[in-house]
Each structure stands twice: as C-alpha cells, then as structure tokens.
N, C-alpha and C positions, 0 to 999 in steps of 0.2 A: 575422536573426531567431533567437531562442533559445527552444526549447520547454522549459518548466520545470514542476516540481511540488514540493510540500513533503511530506516523508514521514519515516518512522521506518525506519532500516535495522534488519535483524534481526541478533542475535548469530550468529556463525558456527555454533555448535552447533545453534541453532534452524533456520537455513537448511539445514544438513546433514541434519538429521532430516527435514525436509520434502522435500528432494531424494530421499531414500531411498524415499519413497512414490510417486514418479512412475512411471507405467506402468500398463498393463492397460486403457487406454481407447482404442479405435480413434478416430482423428480428433482426438485431443488433442495440442495443441502446449504442452508443459510449459515453465513459466517457468524460465530458467536460474537456478541457485542464486545467482549474483552479483547477480541482478535482483530477488530476493524482498524485499519491503518492505511497509509499511503507508502508504498514501496519506492524507495529512491534508488536502491541498488541491491540486487540479489547477489550474495557472495557464494553461497553453497557450503560444502563441507571443507573445513580446514582444521589443521592441528592446532594445539594450544599456543605454540610459538607464533604461528601466523595470526591467530586471533589477537594475541597481545600486540603484534605489530599493527594490525588493523586499528585496534583501540588507540594506540599511541598516535597513529597517523590522523585518525579522525579528530582526536583531541586538539590537534594543531590547526585545524581548519577554522577560519574566521569568515563569518557572513552575517549580514544584518537580519534582524527579525523582519517578518513580512506578514501581510494579510492573505488569507486563503479562503476560498469558497468552493462549494460543490455546485455543479451546474449541469444537470441532466443525467441521463443514463445511457448505457451502451452495453453491447455484448461482444464477446469473442466467439467467432464461428457464425457466420452469417446464415447459411442454410440450415445449420444445426447448432444452435447456440450452446456453448459449453460453460460460459461464465456470464454472469450479470454483474455490472458494476456501475457505480456512481462516478461521474466524470468530475475531475478536479480541474478547476480553472487554471489555464496555462499562463501564469504570471511570470514576469521576467526574473524576480528573485528566486522563485522555486526552480526554474530552469537553470539558473546560475548555480544554486546550491547543488543540484543534482550533477551538473557538469563538473564541479569542483570535486565532489565525492568520487565520481567515475575516474577522473584524472589521477587523484591521490591513490586510489586502490590499484589502478593500472601501473603506476610507478612502483608499487610493491610487487609487481609481477603477476597480479591476478588478471586472468583473461577478461578483456573488456566485454561488456554486455553486448550481445549481438543484435538485439532489437532496439528500435527507436523508443525513446522514453515516452510513454503514454501515461500521464498521472491519473490514477483512478483508485477507488476503494472497492475491492471485491466484496460484493454483497452475497453472492450465492454461486456455488458450483452446480452445474446442471447436468443431469444424466437422463437422457431421453425425454427432456421437458418439451411439451408441445410448443412449437414456435409461436402459435397464435396466443397462448397463455402468457408467454414472455412479452410479446408485443402489447398485449392487453395490460400487463403490469406497467410497462413504460408509458403507454397512453393514459392510463388511469391516474398516474402520478405526475403527468406533465401539465404545465411547465414545472420544473423542479429547480429550486435554488435554496441552498442552505449555507449560511455564514453571512458575513465574513467572521473569522476568528484570527487571532494573532498567533503565529507560529514562533515559539520562543526557544525551541530546541529541536534537534533531531536525535534519533536513538539507534543504538546497535542492538538488534534483537537476536535472540537464539530461538530457533524453531525446533520443537520436539514433535516428531512424527509418531502418531498412534493410530489405533484402529478407528477412533472417532474423528480423525483428521488431525491437523496440525494445531499445536498450542504454541503461542508466542510469548516470550518472556523478555522484557527489556533488561539488558545487562549493563548498559552505559548510556547516559544522556550527555549531549554536547550542546552547551548553550549558544544561542545566536545573540549578537549584540545589537 
C-alpha cells in the first residue's frame, strides 16, 4: 500500500522564510523545511494499481499557472490548538485547481474529501502547547504576508510515516500551462 496526497510544493525561498520562524512554542513539533507544502487533496493508502490510475488521471488535468501568497496564521483547535498553520490566499485559480483534482479523483471511485478546502501550510503540530504562547507567536509575526510566487505545477506526493513524523516524497509533477 502507498500513502498519497496531491499538493503544491513551496519555492525554496518561501520554505526557508517559514523555517526561520520556527521556535518559541513549548510542545510544538515544527514541520521540516523539506516537508512544507499546500495539500490540495489527501488520498490516503491505495494499492499500486490505484496509484497508477491516480497518476494517469492527474496527468490529464489542464489548468493555468497562477500567483499564490501566504497571508496570516491560524490554528486548528480553538480552545486547545493542535496545529499552527500559515494561511494561503484563496485565489480563484487555486480553488479551481483543487476542485478539478477533487472531481477527477472522485470519478476514480475515491471517497470525496469530507472537509471544506482550507488552503494552508502546516507549520507545527502542537501537543499541550500553551494557548497564550501560540497566540503570542501569531501576534509577534503579524501582519504576515509572503509572496506572491508563480505556481507552475502540482505534485503527487508519497507520505512515509515514521517515528520522527511523516516524510514526503514527490513522485510525479504535473505542469500547469
């Protein structure tokens, strides 16, 4: 079985800037710079035949290049934050690409994503992190805007789970025109 997701890799300068911000929150496990990305569609575990079908389907998608920026921070889990993330600007071409990917994978028989698409880059997973320290991080770094950069392709990633967390490996890129 292969664990997959579709996403947008970040340019090195964007990842490097985000990595410089890591720190100052007890209980935070910061995402490694090489793993920073925007998830467009989580797939989950599939067999190799399904993985090949996903690859072929994604290769047929056509969408234009577009500009993307990061704009602010947020958390999942209001009373007790579990994740800290950088917000991705909700531009029409991004939403269109994500919708086309969702539709294409649903046609393959994959169960549609149950949650509404919230474009973000996960910066840290939080375990018993003091809410005040998380809010201090957000306040200290506000206002935050990074970009724009041109998104020229999207990627099928394989996720390898390990004791130190997940490692992500791009296995196929799909150009935008």
